[in-house]
Structures are given as C-alpha cells and as structure tokens.
N, C-alpha and C positions, 0 to 999 in steps of 0.2 A: 536303382534304375528300373523304371517300369517297362512293360512289354513294348509299348509304342516307341519309347526312346531307343530301346535295344534294337527294335525292328528297323528304325530309321538308320542306325549306325551299321547294321549288318547288310542292308540291301545293296549298297554299292559294291562291297566286297563279294557278296554272294552272286551278283549278276556277272561279275568278271569271271568267277570260278566255275559257274554252273549254267552256262547257256547251252542247251542241247544243240549240237551241230557245230559249236565253236571249236576250231582246231585246238587240240591239246597235245603237248609233247608226250609221246608214248613212254611208258616205263621200259627201261632196259631189261634185258634178260637177267642181269645180275640183281637188279632191284626187285624183280618179280620173285626170283629165287629166295632173296632175303626175306621178303614178306611171307612166302610160303614156310620158310624155316621158323619164322616167328610164331606162326599158327601151330606148326607141329610141336614146337616147344611148349606152347600153351596146352595142347592136348596131353602131352606127357605129364605136365604139372598137375592137371585136373585128374588124370587117371591115377597117378601115383598117390594123390591125396585120397581118392576113393578107395584104393586098395589098402592104404594104411589105416584109414579111420572108419570106412564104411563097407568093408569087404563083404560081399554077399547080400547087401541091402539094396533097396530100390535106388536110393540117392544119398549123396553126401551133404551134410550140414557143414559148410566150410569154415564157419567161425567157431562154433563149439566143438568141431572136429568129432562129429558123431554120425552114425548112420540113421537113415530114416526110411521107413516102409509106409506105403500108402494104405495097406490093409493089415490083416493079422499076420500075414507071412509075406516074405519078399517074392516079387516076380522078376527080380533082376533087371529092372528097367534101365539102369545106367549101362551095364555091360551090353545088353541087347541093343539098345539105342545107339551105342557107340561103335559097335563092331564094324559096320560098313564105312563109317568115317575113318577108322583106323586103317581099314583095307585100302580105301582110296588114297589116303595120305602116305601109304607105303610103310606104316608102322606095324610091321609084321609081328613083332613080339607082343605088342599090346592087343592086336587083333586075335592072336592065338589065345592069349590069356582070357579075353572076353568070351570067345567061343567056347573054350573049355569050361569056364564057369557056368555058362548057360546050359550046355549039354549035361553037365554033371548034376545040376541042381534045380533046373526049371521043371515044375510039375503043376499041371492045371487041375488035377483030380483032388480038389479041395472044396470044402463046404464054405465058400466065400462069395459074397456079393461084390461085383465089380462094376465100374462105369464102362459101359459098352464102347463108347467113343474113344476114350483114352487107351483102353486095352487094345482096340483095333489098330489105331494109328501107330502106337509105340511098339506093342508086342507082335501083333500079327504082321504089320508092315516090316518090322525088324527081322522077324523069322523068315519071311518070304524073300527079302532082299539078301539076307545072309545065306540062304540056301542057293540062290542064283549065283552068288559070288563064290561060294565055297564048294558047292555040289555035295554037301554033307546031307545025306538022306535023313539023318536024325533031326535036323532042323525042320525039314518038310513035315516029318511025322508030328512034331510038336505043333506046327501051324495047322495041320489038318485036325488034330485033336482039339485045339483051341476053337477052330471054326465051328465044329459040331456043338461045342458048349455055348457058343454065342448065338446060335440060330434061334433058340426059344425066345429071345428078346423080340423077334419080329412077329410073334403070334399075337398081334393086336387086331382089333376089328378092321383097322384101315390098312394094316401091313407096315405101318410106320413103327419103328422099334421103340420099346420102353428104354429108359435111360440106364437102368441097372438090371443085371441078371446074375443069378447065383450059378457059379461054374459047375456045381455038382447036381443041384436039384432042378435047375432051370427056372426057378421062381423069379418073377420079374417085379419091378417097382418103378414108380414115377412116370406117369403118363403125360405130364406137361413137359414137352421137349422143345427142340428148336431145329431149324433147317440143317445146321452143321452136324448135330448129333443124330440126325435122321438120314442125311444124304451122303455121309462120308464113309461109304463102304464099297463103292463101285470098284475101286482099283484093287483093294485087297481081296474082296470076294470074287472079283473077276479072275484074279490070278489063281485062287483056289479052284475055281471051275476049270481053268486051263490045266492045272496040275492033276486034279482028281477025275476030271471028266464028268463031274456032277454039276449039271447046269443050274441046280437049285440055288447055289450060292449067289451067282450073278443075278439070278431072277429075283431073289428077295431084296437084294441091294438096289437093283434098278427100280423095282416096284416102290420101295420106300422113297427113293429120291423123286420119282414121278408123282407120288401122292402129294408131295410138297408142291411140285411144279403145277399140277392141275388145280391147286388151290391158290395160285397166284391171282393178283387183282386184275381188274380190267386194264390197268396200265402196266401189267406184267411184272409187278414187284411182289415180294413175299414179306411176311412179318417176322418178328423176332421169336415168339413162342407160340406153340400150337399143342392142342390136346390130341394125342395119337389114338385115343379111343373114339372121340367124336369127330375129329378133323376140324374142330373149331379153333380159329385163331384167338389166342389169349392176349397177345401184345402185337398190335398192328403197325408198330414202328418198323420201317425198312431202313437197312444200313448194310455195310459190307464188312463189318468187323466181327467182334466176338458173337458167337452163336449163329452166325450165318455164313461167314467167310468161306469155309472149305466146301460148303454145298455148291457154290458157284465154281470153285476151283475144280471139283471132281467131275462136274459135267463136261468141262472142256478137256480135262485130262483123260477121261474115259474115251473120248474121241481119239486122242493121241495114242493111247495105249492099246485100244481094241478096235478102233475104227467105227465106233458106235455113232451113226449119223443122227439118231434121235437125240442123243446127248449133245451133240454139236448144235443141233437146231435149238434145243432148250437153252443152251449157253448163249447163243446169238440173240435170241429173243430177250433174255434177261439182260444181257450186256447193253443192248440198245436202250432199254429202259433205265438202267443204272446210269449210263452216260447222259441221258436226257434229263432225269429228275434228281439225281444225287450229285453229279459232278458240278463243283462250284469253283469259280475262278476268283482268287484274291491275289494281292500284289506279289507275295513270294512264290506262288505256284498254284496248283489246283488241288483241292481237297474234296472228299466225299462227305456230304452232310447226311443228316438223318431226316426222313420224311414220313408222312402218313402213307401207307401202302396203297390206299384207295385214291387219295386226292393228289399225291405228289407234293403236298405243301410241307415246308420245313418244320420239323418238330424241335430238333436240337442241333446246333452247328458243332458237333463233337467229332473229333478225329484222334487217332492214336497209333500206337506201335503196331497193333494187329492189322489195322486198315492199310498199312504200307505195303502189304502183299500184292494189292491189286495192280500196281504198276508192273510187277513182275509177270503176272498172268496175262496182262495186256501185251507186254513185250513178247512173251512166248507165243501168243496168238498172232503176232505180226504187226500190231498197232503200236509201233515204237514212238510215234509222234505224241499221241495222248499219254503214253506211259512216261515219256521223258518229261512232260509238263507236270505230271503227278509226282515224279521223282524229285523235281525241284522243290515241291512242297514238302516231300518226305525229308529231304536233306536240310531244308530250313528248319523243320521241326527238330531235327537232331542238333544242329549247330546253335539254335536259339537256347535250348535247355541243357545241352551237354551232360548226359545224352538225352534221348527222347523220353517223354513221359508216356505212361500207359494211355493217358487220355488228356486232351486239352480242347478248349473252345477256340477254333481257328479264326473266329471273328474278333474276339476280345484278347486272346492270348492267355486267358485264365487257365491254369492247370487244375483239372478236376480229379485226376489220379496221378500222383507224382512218382509212382513206383516205376522201376525199369527191371523187369524180371529176366534179363539176359535174352531178350527176344531176337529172332533172326530176320524178321520180315523185311526190314529196310535194307539189310545187306543182301538178302535174297533178290530183291528187285534190282539192286546194282548188278548182281551176277547175270540175271537174264538180259538186262539192258546192254551190258557189255558184250555178252555173247552174240546178241542180235545186231548190234551196231558197230562193234569194235572201237567205240569211242572211249579213250582212256579217262575221260571225265568221270565215268562211272567207277572206274578203279580208284580214282582219287577220292571220290565220295566214300567208297567202301573202306579204303585205307584209313581215313579219318575216323570212321565209326569203329573199325576193328581195334585200332590203337587206343581209342578212348576206353573200350571195354577192357582190354588187356592191362591197361594202366590203372584204371579207376576201380575195377572190380576184383583185382587179384588179392588173394589172401595167402597165408602161409600154406594152407592145405588145398586150395583150389581157386575158384572164382565165385563170388557171391552176388546175388541180386542187389540192386540198389533200392533201398526203401523210399528214398526221397531224392529226386534229381536236383533239387534246390540246395540240399545240404551235403549230398553224396554219402549220407549215412547208409551203411550196408545192412542187408537182411540175411539171416542165416539159412540160405537155401541155394542150391545149385541143381536146378531141374535137369533131368536127363536130356531134354531137347537142346541144352547148351552144347553138348557133345554131338548129338545127332544132327542138329541143324546149324546153329550159329557158327561153330568152328568149321563145319564142312563147307558152308557157303563162303566163309572167309578165306578158306584155302583155295577153293575152286575158282574164285574170282581172279586169282593170280597164277594158277597152275596151268601147265600146257593143256590145250583143249582135248588132246587125246586121252587125258586122265579120265574124262567122262564125256562121252559123245551124246549130245542131246537128240540126235537123230535115232539113237538106239535105246535110250532109257527115258523114263518119266519118273519124277520124284513123287512119292506120296506126300501128304501134308506134313509129315514128320521128317521129310527129306530122305526117305529110304528109296534108293533107286530100284526101279522095276523095269525089266526088259520089255521093250515094245514087241507085241506079237505081230509078226510080219504078214500073216495070211489074211490081211484085211480085205 
C-alpha cells in the first residue's frame, strides 16, 4: 500500500481522534495511575539490564547485552542522565544506585577529547539537576570541575565554541559547527554562574548564542553550519531540526529560567520568521519545511522526529493554537509509519531516514500541550506513542532503537536519553501535576529539570 493510499484511509479516523479543541473523555485517576506504573516498570527493566550487562559504562547495548563507552573511559552517561528521572518517578532505590555510582566513579581529570555539546547537555545538565534535587555538594563540585574544563572551547576568534575540547589539556578541534552546538549552553552555564558567583560562565554562553543571532539573515533566519573562526556560514539551509533545534529552545528557556529579556526578544524575532517562512500546511497537519536562509525559498520538504519538539516549545510559550496544529502533523507522522521515522518528505510521504532511535520529542510536545490546555487528546496521542515504544522496542535486557520503522528491525543501542527524556516525559504526561511544577522548573534539552531563579 503506497503512502497516498494509507493517507486516504487514515485521514477520516485521524480527524475524529485528533481535532484540537474537540471534547475528549478524560482519563480516570485509575487509568493515569496504570499508565504511570507501566512507565515505571519500563524504567526498572531498562535500569536492571544496564546494571547486569553494562554496569559502569556509558550505555547498554540491549541486544548483544554489552556495555558501550563513547570515549576511552566511561563518563557514566546512563546513570547520570537517569538520576532525576528515577527521582521524579519515586524510584528511590534506583536513584540512590545511580547517584552512588556517579559519585564513586565519575572523574573528569582525564586526557580525553569530548564533544562539548553532548557532554554539556547530558553530564553538566545531569549534575546540576541532581545537585538541586539531592543537595549533595559532591555533585556540584563535579559540575564546577567540568565547567572549568569546558571553558577553553570558547576561545575562538568569534567566541563561538569549537565542537571538541580535551578535558585535561584544553586543546580544541573542529571549527565548523552549528547553531545547536554553539548556542546550547545558556541554561547550564547560567546555573554555574548562579552557584559559583562567576559571571564568566553565563557571559561566554550568551556571547556564543548571540554571535549566531547577529549573523541571522535579513529575514531573521540562521543556517545549518558555520565556521566559528571566521563567522562564515557554510550551509545556508534553515530548518528547526538537527543542528539548529536547541539554539532556538535555549533562547526562550533562558528567559524562563533567568528572566533574560534579550534572549526573549531574540526568540520572538526568530519565531516570527520561522512561522512565516518554514511553517507549511498540508492535509494531515502543519510541518516545518527547509528553506534558504536568505530568500526563504523551500530547499527540501523534510521533517522528522527531532523537528517534533517545536510544538512543545510553542505550547510552553503560550501559542497552543499553532502548537496544536503542528502536533496533528506530528501524530500523523507517528501513526502513518508506526513509529515515526527520523526523517521523511512530508509532501510525498517518502521516508529518507527510516530509523527511530527512541527519541522523546513527539511525546515531549504532547506533555507541554496537555499541561497548557488540559485537553486529554494529547494524553491519548502520547499513550499511543508510549505503548508503541514499550511493545515494539523491548528486549530481554532493555529497549532498543529501531533500525527501520518499515520492518521494525531493531538496532543494538539504548542511548541514555531514553531514560533521561523519553520515559520521563512518558511518565509526567500522566502523573499528578505537583510531581513537577512548570512554574518552578525549566527542562534543559536533555530533560534535566533546573529550578527557576526567582529574583528576575
């Protein structure tokens, strides 16, 4: 059956199930509790597999039942990423196990080159959140040590960071970066400034983000890659997915977390341009296309799992109408391919990347839309996605990425963000709202909750 035939069959059902504002029967307390318990059981299963087969490693390979490290040594990405999820889910034993493992073994005084972006969002974000939840000063000490080791990455002619830095020597590498890997430090480095009193952390993070911002085009869009030495755009295609996404996210969230009005203004200017030039309406919903950053003309009508986050950030900012229409497209993407692909052509239905690496963004957008609208439609969407993952990705040792959504063949990987993000949003979508109050915390892009600073 081709895409257009499937599309025609799905539309009548989809419209009945997923019209924003259409009254839906709420989930009962018992149904919500059952869904939460399902997610908690999945967390236990994934953690038990990690402990049995990958203890002390960065991640679990859930098919071969082996551990995997990103670099020469482990930085304990899974336990550190998972700690605040366990904490929020009330999994006290698992949270204590994860924290004990991190404190006993995590050491940054190693001659090792690391990718600045991933280390920041996973490890720095995880340490800062874990410290705020547990009040264990040893976690803050690790975060401060890591921050000092990451700072040399920002010593470029423009102030935009290099992609890689050696934790011991400070040696840097790779000047061709992207907005996400340049602008996704505001939250973590801002928190370091708050905890240490050293304004230098937030200053370098903000300078980096605004060096991207000031190089936006005349129509207020940014490109995909840029040279941090020269400030020259290398790829002028503008989109909201991989390599750009969290740059936009952090501008808005820096406003929420710290009250930074300049970041809010930058977000508003970008958001207007994104909605004007990228947002595209097709029958099942709204998608973001890709365009030339200077002309706004479409380059490729591609969309995928990472792009799905934007409905959530729009909902968080109060634009639930636009967010709801985008989420219709997000849900259609999921139900058409069961689950969503990493990337597809939303005009033709052709899948251009058939993998599903356990990404959270579609469920994340359901979470924010439900919190902002209280429409149980978004819980129903999320439940469909969550149950798909737990059924189709489960292995004896954990949960595996899907190599091809067409065949449901699995891939031997369970990234730490599955515990940090996917299962956290899956739980919070059905948990009592006092489990996490969005007026008091902001999630970093790895879903680590950071407390809002009130003296704004």
